[in-house]
C-alpha positions in Angstrom: -1.0 27.3 -27.8 -2.1 24.0 -29.4 -5.0 23.7 -27.0 -6.0 27.3 -27.7 -6.0 26.7 -31.5 -8.0 23.5 -31.1 -10.6 25.2 -29.0 -11.0 28.0 -31.7 -10.8 25.7 -34.7 -14.5 25.9 -35.3 -14.4 29.7 -35.3 -11.5 29.7 -37.7 -13.3 27.3 -40.0 -16.6 29.2 -40.0 -14.7 32.5 -40.6 -12.8 30.9 -43.6 -16.1 29.6 -45.1 -17.7 33.1 -44.5 -14.7 34.8 -46.3 -15.0 32.5 -49.3 -18.8 33.0 -49.4 -18.3 36.8 -49.3 -15.8 36.7 -52.1 -18.0 34.5 -54.2 -21.0 36.9 -53.5 -19.0 39.9 -54.6 -17.8 38.0 -57.7 -21.4 37.5 -58.9 -22.2 41.1 -58.1 -19.6 42.1 -60.7 -16.7 42.9 -58.4 -14.4 40.5 -60.3 -11.1 42.2 -59.8 -8.9 40.0 -57.6 -7.5 43.0 -55.7 -10.9 43.9 -54.4 -11.7 40.3 -53.5 -8.3 39.8 -51.8 -8.8 43.0 -49.9 -12.2 41.9 -48.6 -10.8 38.5 -47.6 -7.8 40.0 -45.8 -10.0 42.3 -43.8 -11.8 39.3 -42.4 -8.5 37.4 -41.8 -7.0 40.4 -39.9 -10.2 40.9 -37.9 -10.3 37.3 -36.8 -6.5 37.4 -36.1 -6.9 40.4 -33.8 -9.8 38.7 -32.0 -7.7 35.5 -31.5 -4.7 37.5 -30.2 -7.0 39.4 -27.8 -8.5 36.1 -26.5 -5.0 34.6 -26.2 -3.8 37.5 -24.0 -7.0 37.2 -22.0 -6.8 33.5 -21.4 -3.1 32.6 -21.6 -2.9 31.7 -17.9 -6.0 29.5 -18.2 -4.6 27.5 -21.1 -1.2 27.1 -19.5 -2.9 25.8 -16.3 -4.9 23.3 -18.3 -1.8 22.0 -20.0 0.2 21.5 -16.8 1.2 17.9 -16.2 1.3 18.3 -12.4 -2.1 17.1 -11.2 -1.1 17.4 -7.5 -1.3 21.1 -7.5 -4.1 22.1 -5.0 -4.1 25.8 -5.1 -5.1 27.7 -8.3 -3.9 31.2 -9.1 -5.9 33.8 -11.1 -6.5 32.2 -14.5 -7.1 35.3 -16.6 -9.5 38.3 -17.2 -12.1 36.8 -19.4 -15.5 35.7 -18.2 -14.7 32.0 -18.8 -11.4 32.2 -16.9 -12.9 34.0 -14.0 -15.8 31.5 -13.9 -13.4 28.5 -13.9 -11.3 30.1 -11.2 -14.3 30.7 -9.0 -15.5 27.1 -9.5 -12.1 25.7 -8.9 -11.7 27.7 -5.7 -14.9 26.4 -4.4 -13.9 22.8 -5.2 -10.4 23.4 -3.6 -12.0 24.6 -0.4 -14.4 21.6 -0.4 -11.5 19.2 -1.0 -9.5 20.8 1.9 -12.5 20.5 4.3 -13.0 16.9 3.4 -9.3 16.1 3.7 -9.2 17.7 7.2 -12.3 15.7 8.2 -10.7 12.5 7.0 -7.5 13.3 8.9 -9.5 14.0 12.0 -11.5 10.8 11.7 -8.2 8.8 11.1 -6.6 10.4 14.2 -9.6 9.6 16.3 -9.7 6.0 15.1 -5.9 5.5 15.7 -6.3 7.1 19.2 -9.3 4.8 20.0 -7.4 1.7 18.7 -4.3 2.6 20.8 -6.4 3.0 23.9 -8.4 -0.1 23.3 -5.3 -2.3 22.7 -3.6 -0.9 25.9 -6.8 -1.6 27.9 -6.9 -5.2 26.6 -3.3 -5.8 27.6 -4.2 -5.3 31.3 -6.5 -8.3 31.6 -4.1 -10.5 29.6 -1.3 -9.6 32.0 -3.5 -10.5 34.9 -4.3 -13.8 33.4 -0.6 -14.5 32.9 0.0 -13.8 36.6 -2.9 -16.1 37.6 -1.6 -19.1 35.7 2.2 -18.5 35.9 2.7 -21.2 38.6 0.7 -23.8 36.8 2.3 -26.1 34.3 -0.5 -28.5 33.6 -1.5 -29.1 29.9 -4.6 -27.0 30.3 -2.7 -24.0 31.5 -0.1 -24.5 28.7 -2.9 -24.4 26.2 -4.2 -21.2 27.9 -0.8 -19.6 27.6 -0.6 -20.4 23.9 -4.0 -18.8 23.3 -2.9 -15.8 25.4 0.1 -15.4 23.2 -2.1 -15.5 20.1 -4.2 -12.7 21.6 -1.2 -10.6 22.4 0.2 -11.1 18.9 -3.1 -10.1 17.4 -3.3 -7.0 19.5 0.2 -6.0 18.4 -0.8 -6.4 14.8 -3.9 -4.3 15.2 -1.9 -1.6 17.1 0.9 -1.3 14.5 -1.5 -1.6 11.6 -3.4 1.4 12.8 -0.2 3.4 13.5 1.3 2.6 10.1 -0.8 5.3 8.4 0.8 7.9 10.7 4.3 6.5 10.5 5.9 9.8 9.6 4.7 11.3 12.9 5.6 8.3 15.0 9.2 7.3 14.4 12.6 8.4 15.7 15.9 7.2 14.3 18.5 6.4 16.9 21.7 4.4 17.3 20.9 0.8 18.4 23.5 -1.7 19.8 22.3 -4.6 17.7 23.6 -7.5 19.8 22.1 -6.1 23.0 18.9 -5.2 21.1 18.5 -8.8 19.9 19.2 -10.2 23.4 16.4 -8.0 24.7 14.0 -9.4 22.0 15.0 -13.0 22.7 14.3 -12.4 26.4 11.0 -10.7 25.6 9.9 -13.8 23.6 11.2 -16.3 26.2 7.7 -17.5 27.0 7.1 -18.1 23.3 10.3 -20.2 22.9 9.4 -22.2 26.0 5.8 -22.7 24.9 6.8 -24.1 21.5 10.0 -25.8 22.8 12.3 -23.8 20.4 15.9 -22.9 21.4 17.3 -19.8 19.8 21.0 -20.1 18.8 22.9 -16.8 18.6 25.8 -16.2 16.2 27.0 -12.8 17.1 30.4 -11.2 16.3 32.8 -10.0 19.0 32.8 -6.5 17.6 30.1 -4.3 19.0 27.8 -3.3 16.1 25.3 -0.5 16.2 22.7 0.3 13.5 20.5 3.3 12.9 16.8 2.7 13.0 13.6 3.2 15.0 13.8 0.9 18.0 10.1 0.4 18.5 9.2 -0.3 14.9 12.2 -2.5 14.4 11.3 -4.5 17.5 7.9 -5.2 16.1 9.3 -6.3 12.8 11.8 -8.7 14.3 9.1 -9.9 16.8 6.8 -10.8 13.9 9.6 -12.7 12.0 10.5 -14.6 15.2 6.8 -15.3 15.9 6.3 -16.8 12.5 9.5 -18.8 12.6 8.6 -20.3 16.0 5.0 -21.1 15.0 5.9 -22.8 11.8 8.8 -24.7 13.4 6.8 -26.3 16.2 6.9 -30.1 16.3 9.4 -30.1 13.4 12.5 -28.4 14.7 13.7 -27.2 18.1 16.2 -24.7 16.8 16.1 -21.1 15.6 19.3 -19.5 14.3 19.9 -15.7 14.8 23.0 -14.4 13.2 24.6 -10.9 13.0 27.3 -10.4 10.4 29.3 -7.4 9.3 29.6 -7.3 5.5 31.4 -4.8 3.3 28.8 -2.1 3.1 26.2 -3.1 5.6 25.2 -5.1 8.7 23.3 -8.3 8.1 20.7 -9.7 10.5 19.7 -13.2 9.6 16.8 -15.2 11.3 16.6 -18.8 10.1 14.1 -21.5 11.2 14.0 -25.1 10.2 10.3 -25.5 9.9 7.8 -26.3 7.2 9.2 -23.7 4.7 7.2 -21.7 2.2 6.0 -23.1 -1.1 7.7 -21.4 -4.1 4.5 -20.2 -5.5 3.7 -18.3 -2.3 7.1 -16.6 -1.7 6.5 -13.7 -4.0 3.1 -13.0 -2.4 3.7 -13.5 1.3 4.2 -9.7 1.7 0.8 -8.9 0.3 -1.9 -7.8 2.7 -4.3 -10.6 3.8 -2.4 -13.3 1.9 -2.2 -16.5 4.0 -1.0 -18.9 1.4 -0.8 -22.7 1.7 0.7 -22.7 5.3 -2.0 -20.3 6.5 -4.7 -22.6 5.4 -3.0 -25.7 6.7 -2.0 -24.4 10.2 -4.7 -21.7 10.7 -2.0 -19.5 12.3 -1.9 -16.6 9.8 -3.9 -13.4 9.4 -2.0 -12.4 6.3 -1.1 -9.0 7.9 2.1 -9.7 9.8 4.6 -10.0 6.9 2.7 -7.2 5.0 3.4 -4.9 8.0 7.0 -6.1 8.1 7.6 -5.2 4.4 5.9 -1.8 4.8 7.8 -0.9 7.9 11.1 -2.0 6.4 10.4 0.2 3.4 9.6 3.2 5.5 12.8 2.6 7.6 14.8 2.2 4.4 16.1 -1.3 5.4 16.3 -4.0 2.8 14.6 -7.3 3.6 15.1 -10.6 1.8 13.2 -13.9 2.1 14.6 -17.3 1.1 12.8 -20.6 1.8 12.9 -24.3 0.9 9.7 -26.2 1.4 10.1 -28.7 4.3 13.6 -27.5 5.1 14.0 -23.9 6.2 13.0 -20.2 5.9 15.5 -17.4 6.2 14.8 -13.7 6.6 17.7 -11.3 6.0 17.6 -7.6 7.0 20.3 -5.3 5.7 21.3 -2.2 7.7 23.3 0.2 5.5 23.7 2.8 8.3 25.9 1.4 11.1 28.9 1.9 13.3 31.4 -0.7 14.5 33.6 -0.8 17.6 36.7 -1.4 15.4 36.0 1.8 13.4 38.1 4.9 14.1 
């Protein structure tokens, strides 16, 4: 109603001025009785009132639509019977159709890009695997350096693959029960070459009880792989130990990965999860793309797992992942 009155304020003002002018005109003509003047003025007030009521009935849907706070509504219903309402409705329908067509085109382009990226990454994995086989029996320094560069290539390909898939996460995940101890043993074995390459020994602190968490195995494997990769790279030549601990707490299961490497400067901790942020360590060691921990944070958010980072410069860095949905072997 307020919007309607504001849009007709000029009409009400002009009508009021006109009424006063007519009354003054009749006064000078000799019609100086207040009853006559009041009658003429009220005729104008009633006329403009009837007109405003008619317009309100005609355009009530239009004004209610304009005052809606929900800007995400895509489809527009019939807005009224007036010429203005019908014109706005027709224009909005055209814009809606154009928006839908553009949206579908963007989705199609995105799907094609993700498909191409997936195929390209898988094609690149084949020659890398062949190179690994070709040099697996050679332990000279040259081949050790080649293995290190191969690992960097594989790590980069994983980052590209999961970065492209992240935009379609809702279509590419499946929650299942994961035996956490076995799962972590598989990840440790998968990264065995990395540990050997950087001379890091993983120490496991697992409880006797079998603990299972609910998550997406593929995405969680990538997240933990990224954390372990960073831990190993920034521990090289400083420490030979990586602690991996699983602990059952009151309301959740805690997975803790702790390295004893260079640590993260305090001014960088709050920004390490931002995209493309490399920080002091990234510039010093040239090992960071700035995307790994960003993907970790995004994936953890989508999986609804809490992640926490603690670090002391020159001492250690600890990542903690909390699983609220879990089952334990000692539960009945």
